[in-house]
N, C-alpha and C positions, 0 to 999 in steps of 0.2 A: 983205582977200581971204581967202576960206575955203581952208584948206589941203586938198590932195587926200587921199583915204584913204591911210593909211600903206602898205598893201600895194601900191597902185598906184604911189606915189612910189618905194618901194623897188625895185619891179620895173623901172621906167624907169631908175633910177640904176644898177642892176646891168647892165641891157642896154647902156646907154651905156658902162659900164666894160669890157664884153666886145667892143666894136665892132671892136677890132683883133685878135681871136682868129683864128688861121689856120684856113682853111676845112677842112683835113683833120682838124685837132684838133676842130673844131666837129662835123664829121660823125661822128667816132668816138663822141663823147658822145651825139649824137642816136641813133645806132644802139644804143648801150648802153641808153638809156632805152627804146627800142622793144622790147627783149627782155622787158620787164616788162608789156607791154600784153597784156591778157586778151581773150578772145573777146567778153566783154560790153561792151567799150569802156573799162573802167577799167584801173587799173594796180595791181600788187601790190608787196609788200615782197619780201624775199629768198625767202619761201616763202608758200604759201597763195594765197587768191583775192584779187581786187581789193578795195580799200576806199577810202573817201574820203580818208583821211589820205595814203596813198601816191599816189593819183591826183592830189591837189593838188600834191604835190612834183614829180611827173613833169611835169605840165602847166606849172607855174611854171618848171621847168628848160628845157622846150622853148621857152617864151616867151623866155627869155634867149638861146636859140640860134637864134632866127628865127621862132618861132611853131609852132602846131599845124598839121599838114597839113590842108587843107580836106577831104580824103577821109576823115579820121578823125573829123570833127566829128559826123556823124550818129550813129555808135555811141556816142561820148562823151555826146552829148545824151540818148540813150536810157538810158544808164547813170545819168545824173543824174536823169532822170525817174523812175527806179525807186526813188528815195529820197523819202520823205515828209518834207519839211523841217520840218513841224510836230511831228515826233516825234524829231527829232535832238537829241543832247546838244550842249554848247557847242563842243567840238572839231570834231565833224562838221558842225555848222551853219556855223561859220566857213569850213571847207573847202568845203562845198557852195556857199555864197554866192560865194566867190572863184572857184570853177570856173564857176558860172553867168555871172559877169562875164567870165571868160576866153573862154567860148564866144561871147558877144556880140562881144567885142573882135576875135575872129578870123573874124567874119562869120556866126556861127550865130544861132539863134533866141533869143528872150527866154523863158526857162523860167518867168518870173513874170508873163508877159503875161496869163494867165487866172486869176491868183490872187486877183483882186479888189483894189479900190483901197485896202483897209485892210491889205494884207499887211505894210507896215512896222510898223503898230501891233501886229499879231499876233506878228511877230518880236521887237519890243521887249518884249512881255509874256512871251515865251518866255525872253528874256535876263534879265528882272527876276525870273523865278521862281527863279533860282539866286543872287539877292542875299542876302547874309548880314548878321547884325546888326552885324558889325564894319565894315561899309561896303564890303567887297570882294565877290567873286563866287566861288562854289564850282563844282565839276564837275557837280553835280546838285542838285536841290531838297532832297535829304536831307543835304547838306553843312552842318555846324554852324558852320564858320568859312571865311573866304575863302582863296583860293589866289592867289599872285602871278601865276602862269602863266595860270590861267583868267581872272583879272581882265584881263590883257593881251588874251587872245583875245576876251573880251566887247567890249572897246574896239574891236578890229579889226572885229568883226561890226557894231557900231553904225556905224562909219565907212562900211562897205560899203553900208549902207542909208540913208546920209545923215543919221544921227542922232548924238546924243551921249548918254552915260549920264546918268541923273538923279542929283542930289545929288553933283556932281563934287567938292565940298570934302570930303565924307565919304570919297570914293574916294582922294583925295590923302592924307588923314590915315591911312587904312588902310595905304597904302604907306609912309608915314613910320614907322608902327609896326612895319613889317617890316625896317627898317634895323637893323644891328647895329654894335657898336663897331669892327669891322674896316673899316667904310665901305661894305660891300656889303649885300645884301638876302637874306632867306631866303624859301623857298617857303611855309612854313606857320608859324604863330606859335610852336609849341614849339621850333623849331630855333634853335640858338645860332650855328652856323657858316654864314656866307654862302656862296652858290653863284654861279658866274659867270652862268649862264643866268637865274636869278631876278633877279639884279642888272641884267642887260641888259633884261629885261622891265619891271622897275620903272622903270628909267631912261627907256625909250622911252615908257612910259605917262605918267610925270610930265612929260616934255617936251611930249607932246600936250595935256596938261591944264593946262599953265602952272604946274606945281608944282616946277620945277627952278630952283635958284639957284646962285651961284658956289661957295658953301661945300659944297653937295651934290655938285657936279661934282668938286671937289677930293677929297672923301671917296671917290667912286666911282673916280676915277683912282688913288687910293692903293690901293684894293682890287685893281684890275686889275693894278697893278704887282706885287702879292703873288702873283698866280696866273699871271704870265707865266713861261713855261717856257724853259729853255735850248735846247729843240728849235726855238724860234722861234714856237710857237703858245701857246695859253692852256689851262690846266687847268680842269676843271669846278669844283674847289675846292682849297683849300690842302693837303689831305691826299692828293689823287690825284697820283701821281708822273709822269704823262705828259699831253701835250696831245692834244686831239681836235678834229675838224673843226667840230662844232657849237659848242663853247665858244669856239673860235678865231674863228669867224664872228661870233657874237653879241658877243664882247668887242671885236673889231676895229671892228665897226660902232659900238658904244657909244663906244669911244675916239675915233673920228673925229668923232662927233656932239657930244661934250661937250668936245672940245679937248685931248686928250692922245695924239695919234698918235706922239709922241716915245717912248712906252713900247715901241714895236715896232721891231725891227731888220728892215728890209725884206728884206735878203738872206737872213737866217735864215728869215724867214716864207716867202719864195718857195721856198726849198729844202724846207721842211716841206710846203708845199702840192703842189709839183710832184714832188718826189722821194719823199715819204713817202705822201701821200694819193692822188695821181692815178694811175690805172691806165693802162698803155700801150695796153690794148685798149678803153679808154673807161670812164667812171665814176670815182667817188672812194670810198675807204673811210673808215671812221670815225677810225682812228688807226693808229699803227705796228704794233700787235698784231693788227689786223684782217686776216683772210685773204680778204675778199670786199668787194664794193661794192654799193650800192643807190641807189635814186632819191632818197631823202631826203638822204644824204650827198653825192650828186652835186650837189644844189642848193647845199649849203653850200660845196662845193669850187668850183663855178662862181662863187658869190658872193664867195669869197675871191680868186679870180683877178681879178674886177672891182674889188674894193676895194683890191687891191694897187696899182692905178693911181692911187689917191687919196693914197698915201703919197709923201713926198718921195723923189726918186731918191737912191740911195746915193752 
């Protein structure tokens, strides 16, 4: 049986994990996200106008909390219609596709209905335009070498249109070449020290492509153990002395998926998420040093609350 797209499966998994979230807590976070909604129907970051990146995180967060209100769909649809998907870069294209799917899921229209029957072919050509000689994908056609993160985003985009990347073995080898002696993975070839988020992106991509084995899982688990923080969360790399919400979310998801949840102290992690990251008036901040919250880190915070329920009880 064909596996569902990664983003859809993850969204359902996190939604299920948040099923027991108290209604008042749920409402606080929904209200917080609503503060970033702009007149054009999109969502912004901490400052500035709406953009696809933050709109995607806002809508994904709302989906975890019960969905986008039907009254907001027309404006959101017009906001998406204002972007020509044929001119978008890798990050924006993936976010646009995920938002189009979300609009349909919540009862809105199909924004690709009039795009012509060949729209998947045109999107595939767009994605292949950033393929690099090393087998990976870059941020733009001008990129000389592949990026672990953008390669992951290209895979997500392919899955959203029901396709798989061409030359998957080259893609797997590209990721193998990004692994370092510490067991983790780097973002670009010249880097020597692995990062938590590139490691999570590589791990998820290899799992989707059938390139993961037990030895590789053990390597990744070893790396994750090295970046686990006494705060209860995970650091972005071994040199950064504090945990953050993004790294903790991606590391925890990876640890659960490859079989090493024992790395995590559930009580410490829960304290980190609830007492350090979650704001009493709604939203989540990036880390203990952060003095504000935004829609991106709110998605990671909600995701962590959901994944906490997959850990063994203390």
